[in-house]
C-alpha positions as CSV (number, residue, x, y, z in Angstrom):
1,X,-54.9,-59.8,1.9
2,X,-53.1,-60.0,5.0
3,X,-50.0,-61.7,5.4
4,X,-49.9,-64.3,8.3
5,X,-47.8,-63.4,11.2
6,X,-45.4,-65.1,13.5
7,X,-46.3,-65.3,17.3
8,X,-44.0,-63.6,19.3
9,X,-43.1,-66.4,21.3
10,X,-41.4,-68.3,18.1
11,X,-39.6,-65.3,17.5
12,X,-38.2,-64.8,20.7
13,X,-37.4,-68.5,20.5
14,X,-35.7,-68.8,17.2
15,X,-33.6,-66.1,18.2
16,X,-32.3,-67.3,21.2
17,X,-31.8,-70.3,19.8
18,X,-30.0,-68.9,16.9
19,X,-28.3,-66.6,19.3
20,X,-26.6,-69.6,21.6
21,X,-25.6,-71.9,18.7
22,X,-21.9,-70.7,18.2
23,X,-20.6,-72.1,14.9
24,X,-16.9,-73.1,13.8
25,X,-16.8,-70.1,12.1
26,X,-17.7,-67.6,14.8
27,X,-14.9,-68.9,16.7
28,X,-12.4,-68.0,13.5
29,X,-13.4,-64.9,13.7
30,X,-12.9,-64.3,17.3
31,X,-9.2,-65.8,17.0
32,X,-8.2,-63.3,14.4
33,X,-8.4,-60.2,17.1
34,X,-7.8,-62.4,19.8
35,X,-4.7,-63.0,18.1
36,X,-3.9,-59.4,16.9
37,X,-4.4,-58.4,20.6
38,X,-1.9,-61.3,22.0
39,X,1.0,-60.3,20.0
40,X,0.7,-56.2,20.8
41,X,0.6,-57.6,24.9
42,X,3.7,-59.8,23.9
43,X,5.9,-57.0,22.6
44,X,4.6,-54.5,24.9
45,X,5.5,-56.7,27.7
46,X,8.2,-58.8,27.0
47,X,12.0,-58.3,25.4
48,X,10.1,-59.3,21.9
49,X,10.0,-56.8,19.0
50,X,6.4,-55.3,18.5
51,X,6.9,-56.0,14.9
52,X,8.1,-59.7,15.5
53,X,4.8,-60.3,18.0
54,X,2.5,-58.4,15.7
55,X,4.0,-60.4,13.0
56,X,3.6,-64.1,14.6
57,X,0.1,-62.6,15.6
58,X,-1.4,-61.9,12.5
59,X,-0.1,-65.2,11.0
60,X,-1.8,-66.9,13.7
61,X,-5.0,-64.8,12.4
62,X,-4.2,-65.7,9.0
63,X,-3.7,-69.7,9.2
64,X,-7.3,-69.4,11.6
65,X,-8.9,-67.8,8.1
66,X,-6.7,-69.8,5.9
67,X,-8.0,-72.9,7.7
68,X,-11.3,-71.8,7.4
69,X,-12.1,-70.6,4.0
70,X,-9.6,-73.5,2.4
71,X,-8.7,-76.5,4.4
72,X,-12.4,-76.7,5.6
73,X,-14.8,-74.4,4.0
74,X,-18.3,-73.8,4.5
75,X,-20.7,-75.8,2.6
76,X,-24.1,-75.2,4.4
77,X,-25.0,-73.3,7.8
78,X,-26.9,-76.5,9.2
79,X,-23.6,-78.7,8.5
80,X,-21.4,-76.7,11.1
81,X,-23.5,-74.6,13.3
82,X,-26.6,-77.0,14.2
83,X,-29.0,-75.2,13.2
84,X,-30.2,-74.0,9.9
85,X,-29.9,-70.5,9.7
86,X,-31.8,-69.6,6.9
87,X,-35.5,-69.0,7.5
88,X,-38.3,-70.2,5.2
89,X,-40.5,-68.2,3.2
90,X,-43.5,-68.9,5.1
91,X,-41.9,-68.5,8.8
């Protein structure tokens, strides 16, 4: 028996649609390195000591992660991203 195959145009449209949907949690993952880089830049380009600027940047990143994990935890991919990223067994 051969397995049913998905037409290539359905694969591409599903991939493109899934790639364009940016969830809140994707943004949280982007906030962490951005906060650290901004702290690094502030420490290097201002009179603020580098360790203070990096500590503030890390606190901002940690606050974003804590918010995403504890205050508004993920419940279902469809609830926050607008699309269900799980594939059904027949797809």
